[in-house]
DRENTORKOL-3810 file (N, C-alpha, C; in nm, 4 decimals):
REM DRENTORKOL-3810
@n.u->0.0839; n.v->-0.1165; n.w->0.0000; ca.u->0.0000; ca.v->0.0000; ca.w->0.0000; c.u->0.0896; c.v->0.1243; c.w->0.0000
@n.u->0.0478; n.v->0.2253; n.w->-0.0711; ca.u->0.1227; ca.v->0.3507; ca.w->-0.0768; c.u->0.0913; c.v->0.4325; c.w->0.0483
@n.u->0.1951; n.v->0.4736; n.w->0.1195; ca.u->0.1804; ca.v->0.5561; ca.w->0.2395; c.u->0.1978; c.v->0.7027; c.w->0.2030
@n.u->0.2988; n.v->0.7338; n.w->0.1237; ca.u->0.3239; ca.v->0.8718; ca.w->0.0812; c.u->0.2868; c.v->0.8852; c.w->-0.0657
@n.u->0.1774; n.v->0.9545; n.w->-0.0921; ca.u->0.1319; ca.v->0.9710; ca.w->-0.2300; c.u->0.2246; c.v->1.0614; c.w->-0.3107
@n.u->0.2877; n.v->1.1572; n.w->-0.2464; ca.u->0.3767; ca.v->1.2505; ca.w->-0.3182; c.u->0.4968; c.v->1.1788; c.w->-0.3792
@n.u->0.5492; n.v->1.0794; n.w->-0.3091; ca.u->0.6701; ca.v->1.0113; ca.w->-0.3558; c.u->0.6459; c.v->0.8669; c.w->-0.3972
@n.u->0.5248; n.v->0.8166; n.w->-0.3732; ca.u->0.4950; ca.v->0.6778; ca.w->-0.4082; c.u->0.5629; c.v->0.5776; c.w->-0.3158
@n.u->0.5912; n.v->0.6165; n.w->-0.1928; ca.u->0.6589; ca.v->0.5294; ca.w->-0.0976; c.u->0.5580; c.v->0.4339; c.w->-0.0345
@n.u->0.5916; n.v->0.3051; n.w->-0.0374; ca.u->0.5004; ca.v->0.2037; ca.w->0.0140; c.u->0.5241; c.v->0.1737; c.w->0.1618
@n.u->0.4255; n.v->0.1101; n.w->0.2233; ca.u->0.4404; ca.v->0.0680; ca.w->0.3618; c.u->0.5525; c.v->-0.0347; c.w->0.3761
@n.u->0.5731; n.v->-0.1173; n.w->0.2757; ca.u->0.6826; ca.v->-0.2156; ca.w->0.2800; c.u->0.8181; c.v->-0.1467; c.w->0.2863
@n.u->0.8334; n.v->-0.0413; n.w->0.2088; ca.u->0.9588; ca.v->0.0339; ca.w->0.2106; c.u->0.9808; c.v->0.0967; c.w->0.3475
@n.u->0.8758; n.v->0.1566; n.w->0.4029; ca.u->0.8877; ca.v->0.2202; ca.w->0.5350; c.u->0.9216; c.v->0.1160; c.w->0.6399
@n.u->0.8546; n.v->0.0015; n.w->0.6375; ca.u->0.8825; ca.v->-0.1039; ca.w->0.7359; c.u->1.0257; c.v->-0.1556; c.w->0.7244
@n.u->1.0736; n.v->-0.1690; n.w->0.6012; ca.u->1.2125; ca.v->-0.2139; ca.w->0.5813; c.u->1.3094; c.v->-0.1123; c.w->0.6405
@n.u->1.2837; n.v->0.0171; n.w->0.6175; ca.u->1.3700; ca.v->0.1206; ca.w->0.6721; c.u->1.3676; c.v->0.1211; c.w->0.8249
@n.u->1.2510; n.v->0.0992; n.w->0.8834; ca.u->1.2406; ca.v->0.0925; ca.w->1.0293; c.u->1.3188; c.v->-0.0284; c.w->1.0811
@n.u->1.3052; n.v->-0.1412; n.w->1.0137; ca.u->1.3801; ca.v->-0.2612; ca.w->1.0531; c.u->1.5311; c.v->-0.2388; c.w->1.0422
@n.u->1.5720; n.v->-0.1560; n.w->0.9461; ca.u->1.7144; ca.v->-0.1275; ca.w->0.9264; c.u->1.7646; c.v->-0.0170; c.w->1.0189
@n.u->1.6735; n.v->0.0406; n.w->1.1011; ca.u->1.7189; ca.v->0.1356; ca.w->1.2011; c.u->1.6686; c.v->0.2779; c.w->1.1910
@n.u->1.5842; n.v->0.3087; n.w->1.0936; ca.u->1.5295; ca.v->0.4446; ca.w->1.0855; c.u->1.4455; c.v->0.4723; c.w->1.2095
@n.u->1.4631; n.v->0.5914; n.w->1.2677; ca.u->1.3894; ca.v->0.6252; ca.w->1.3895; c.u->1.3105; c.v->0.7552; c.w->1.3777
@n.u->1.3237; n.v->0.8251; n.w->1.2653; ca.u->1.2520; ca.v->0.9515; ca.w->1.2468; c.u->1.1946; c.v->0.9601; c.w->1.1050
@n.u->1.0955; n.v->1.0480; n.w->1.0894; ca.u->1.0384; ca.v->1.0729; ca.w->0.9570; c.u->1.1469; c.v->1.1288; c.w->0.8653
@n.u->1.2333; n.v->1.2123; n.w->0.9189; ca.u->1.3424; ca.v->1.2693; ca.w->0.8384; c.u->1.4321; c.v->1.1593; c.w->0.7817
@n.u->1.4649; n.v->1.0592; n.w->0.8635; ca.u->1.5483; ca.v->0.9484; ca.w->0.8159; c.u->1.4777; c.v->0.8697; c.w->0.7064
@n.u->1.3474; n.v->0.8491; n.w->0.7213; ca.u->1.2722; ca.v->0.7806; ca.w->0.6159; c.u->1.2786; c.v->0.8635; c.w->0.4880
@n.u->1.2600; n.v->0.9941; n.w->0.4992; ca.u->1.2671; ca.v->1.0821; ca.w->0.3832; c.u->1.4019; c.v->1.0811; c.w->0.3146
@n.u->1.5093; n.v->1.0676; n.w->0.3933; ca.u->1.6438; ca.v->1.0655; ca.w->0.3367; c.u->1.6703; c.v->0.9398; c.w->0.2545
@n.u->1.5997; n.v->0.8310; n.w->0.2849; ca.u->1.6218; ca.v->0.7046; ca.w->0.2153; c.u->1.5135; c.v->0.6732; c.w->0.1129
@n.u->1.4244; n.v->0.7695; n.w->0.0912; ca.u->1.3226; ca.v->0.7579; ca.w->-0.0127; c.u->1.3352; c.v->0.8842; c.w->-0.0970
@n.u->1.2364; n.v->0.9145; n.w->-0.1755; ca.u->1.2394; ca.v->1.0373; ca.w->-0.2559; c.u->1.1872; c.v->1.1566; c.w->-0.1771
@n.u->1.1981; n.v->1.1487; n.w->-0.0436; ca.u->1.1529; ca.v->1.2594; ca.w->0.0405; c.u->1.0191; c.v->1.2353; c.w->0.1071
@n.u->0.9848; n.v->1.1094; n.w->0.1315; ca.u->0.8578; ca.v->1.0788; ca.w->0.1985; c.u->0.8472; c.v->1.1583; c.w->0.3277
@n.u->0.7331; n.v->1.2195; n.w->0.3482; ca.u->0.7097; ca.v->1.2970; ca.w->0.4693; c.u->0.7575; c.v->1.4403; c.w->0.4624
@n.u->0.8136; n.v->1.4809; n.w->0.3489; ca.u->0.8690; ca.v->1.6159; ca.w->0.3413; c.u->0.8012; c.v->1.7054; c.w->0.2369
@n.u->0.6970; n.v->1.6551; n.w->0.1734; ca.u->0.6290; ca.v->1.7353; ca.w->0.0715; c.u->0.5022; c.v->1.7971; c.w->0.1303
@n.u->0.3878; n.v->1.7343; n.w->0.1112; ca.u->0.2620; ca.v->1.7939; ca.w->0.1589; c.u->0.2374; c.v->1.7688; c.w->0.3071
@n.u->0.2989; n.v->1.6638; n.w->0.3631; ca.u->0.2860; ca.v->1.6349; ca.w->0.5055; c.u->0.1692; c.v->1.5469; c.w->0.5447
@n.u->0.0839; n.v->1.5083; n.w->0.4510; ca.u->-0.0338; ca.v->1.4293; ca.w->0.4880; c.u->0.0012; c.v->1.2889; c.w->0.5366
@n.u->0.1200; n.v->1.2397; n.w->0.5060; ca.u->0.1594; ca.v->1.1050; ca.w->0.5486; c.u->0.2376; c.v->1.1051; c.w->0.6801
@n.u->0.2717; n.v->1.2194; n.w->0.7321; ca.u->0.3577; ca.v->1.2261; ca.w->0.8517; c.u->0.2992; c.v->1.1516; c.w->0.9712
@n.u->0.1697; n.v->1.1625; n.w->0.9933; ca.u->0.1076; ca.v->1.0907; ca.w->1.1059; c.u->0.1208; c.v->0.9405; c.w->1.0872
@n.u->0.0999; n.v->0.8931; n.w->0.9643; ca.u->0.1134; ca.v->0.7503; ca.w->0.9375; c.u->0.2582; c.v->0.7049; c.w->0.9535
@n.u->0.3517; n.v->0.7847; n.w->0.9060; ca.u->0.4931; ca.v->0.7492; ca.w->0.9199; c.u->0.5330; c.v->0.7443; c.w->1.0673
@n.u->0.4874; n.v->0.8417; n.w->1.1445; ca.u->0.5186; ca.v->0.8434; ca.w->1.2880; c.u->0.4583; c.v->0.7226; c.w->1.3585
@n.u->0.3364; n.v->0.6865; n.w->1.3204; ca.u->0.2723; ca.v->0.5689; ca.w->1.3793; c.u->0.3501; c.v->0.4425; c.w->1.3453
@n.u->0.3961; n.v->0.4333; n.w->1.2212; ca.u->0.4734; ca.v->0.3160; ca.w->1.1796; c.u->0.6073; c.v->0.3104; c.w->1.2522
@n.u->0.6644; n.v->0.4250; n.w->1.2815; ca.u->0.7891; ca.v->0.4277; ca.w->1.3587; c.u->0.7648; c.v->0.3849; c.w->1.5037
@n.u->0.6519; n.v->0.4272; n.w->1.5594; ca.u->0.6218; ca.v->0.3972; ca.w->1.6995; c.u->0.5789; c.v->0.2522; c.w->1.7196
@n.u->0.5094; n.v->0.1957; n.w->1.6235; ca.u->0.4615; ca.v->0.0574; ca.w->1.6328; c.u->0.4979; c.v->-0.0151; c.w->1.5044
@n.u->0.6248; n.v->-0.0539; n.w->1.4893; ca.u->0.6738; ca.v->-0.1079; ca.w->1.3631; c.u->0.6005; c.v->-0.2299; c.w->1.3097
@n.u->0.5452; n.v->-0.3169; n.w->1.3940; ca.u->0.4770; ca.v->-0.4338; ca.w->1.3409; c.u->0.3274; c.v->-0.4328; c.w->1.3653
@n.u->0.2703; n.v->-0.3174; n.w->1.3900; ca.u->0.1269; ca.v->-0.3082; ca.w->1.4179; c.u->0.0416; c.v->-0.3466; c.w->1.2979
@n.u->0.0854; n.v->-0.3195; n.w->1.1773; ca.u->0.0066; ca.v->-0.3497; ca.w->1.0579; c.u->0.0653; c.v->-0.4631; c.w->0.9760
@n.u->0.1496; n.v->-0.5437; n.w->1.0378; ca.u->0.2099; ca.v->-0.6542; ca.w->0.9638; c.u->0.1061; c.v->-0.7639; c.w->0.9430
@n.u->0.1467; n.v->-0.8681; n.w->0.8762; ca.u->0.0533; ca.v->-0.9758; ca.w->0.8439; c.u->-0.0019; c.v->-1.0418; c.w->0.9694
@n.u->-0.1225; n.v->-1.0899; n.w->0.9573; ca.u->-0.1859; ca.v->-1.1620; ca.w->1.0665; c.u->-0.1248; c.v->-1.3007; c.w->1.0769
@n.u->-0.1475; n.v->-1.3740; n.w->1.1866; ca.u->-0.0909; ca.v->-1.5089; ca.w->1.1996; c.u->-0.1274; c.v->-1.6015; c.w->1.0849
@n.u->-0.2428; n.v->-1.5827; n.w->1.0233; ca.u->-0.2830; ca.v->-1.6659; ca.w->0.9103; c.u->-0.2170; c.v->-1.6271; c.w->0.7797
@n.u->-0.1373; n.v->-1.5218; n.w->0.7797; ca.u->-0.0668; ca.v->-1.4796; ca.w->0.6601; c.u->-0.1389; c.v->-1.3752; c.w->0.5781
@n.u->-0.2617; n.v->-1.3442; n.w->0.6125; ca.u->-0.3373; ca.v->-1.2433; ca.w->0.5390; c.u->-0.2971; c.v->-1.1047; c.w->0.5867
@n.u->-0.2704; n.v->-1.0126; n.w->0.4946; ca.u->-0.2351; ca.v->-0.8762; ca.w->0.5384; c.u->-0.3545; c.v->-0.8055; c.w->0.5982
@n.u->-0.3293; n.v->-0.7239; n.w->0.6988; ca.u->-0.4337; ca.v->-0.6411; ca.w->0.7576; c.u->-0.4550; c.v->-0.5193; c.w->0.6699
@n.u->-0.5738; n.v->-0.4631; n.w->0.6734; ca.u->-0.6009; ca.v->-0.3399; ca.w->0.6014; c.u->-0.5588; c.v->-0.2223; c.w->0.6875
@n.u->-0.4951; n.v->-0.1234; n.w->0.6268; ca.u->-0.4542; ca.v->-0.0042; ca.w->0.6995; c.u->-0.5445; c.v->0.1103; c.w->0.6540
@n.u->-0.6074; n.v->0.1749; n.w->0.7485; ca.u->-0.6960; ca.v->0.2867; ca.w->0.7191; c.u->-0.6168; c.v->0.4154; c.w->0.7309
@n.u->-0.6118; n.v->0.4904; n.w->0.6218; ca.u->-0.5410; ca.v->0.6181; ca.w->0.6228; c.u->-0.6417; c.v->0.7277; c.w->0.6495
@n.u->-0.6136; n.v->0.8086; n.w->0.7481; ca.u->-0.7038; ca.v->0.9183; ca.w->0.7835; c.u->-0.6387; c.v->1.0513; c.w->0.7487
@n.u->-0.7208; n.v->1.1428; n.w->0.7090; ca.u->-0.6707; ca.v->1.2760; ca.w->0.6763; c.u->-0.7279; c.v->1.3757; c.w->0.7712
END
């Protein structure tokens, strides 16, 4: 799923960056095309993903959970 519409950054990319040690939205932006640094509508989602890195990961049955993006 696309988290940052401005840069086309997916939730998988963000999760990989968090697993590799990213701890801030700025760090995520530095390793993407600037996710979180354009319009800002994804910043809350990026911060949530940083705070709870596996909250939206696959369920035990292997089915992905749906992530609701709020504006």
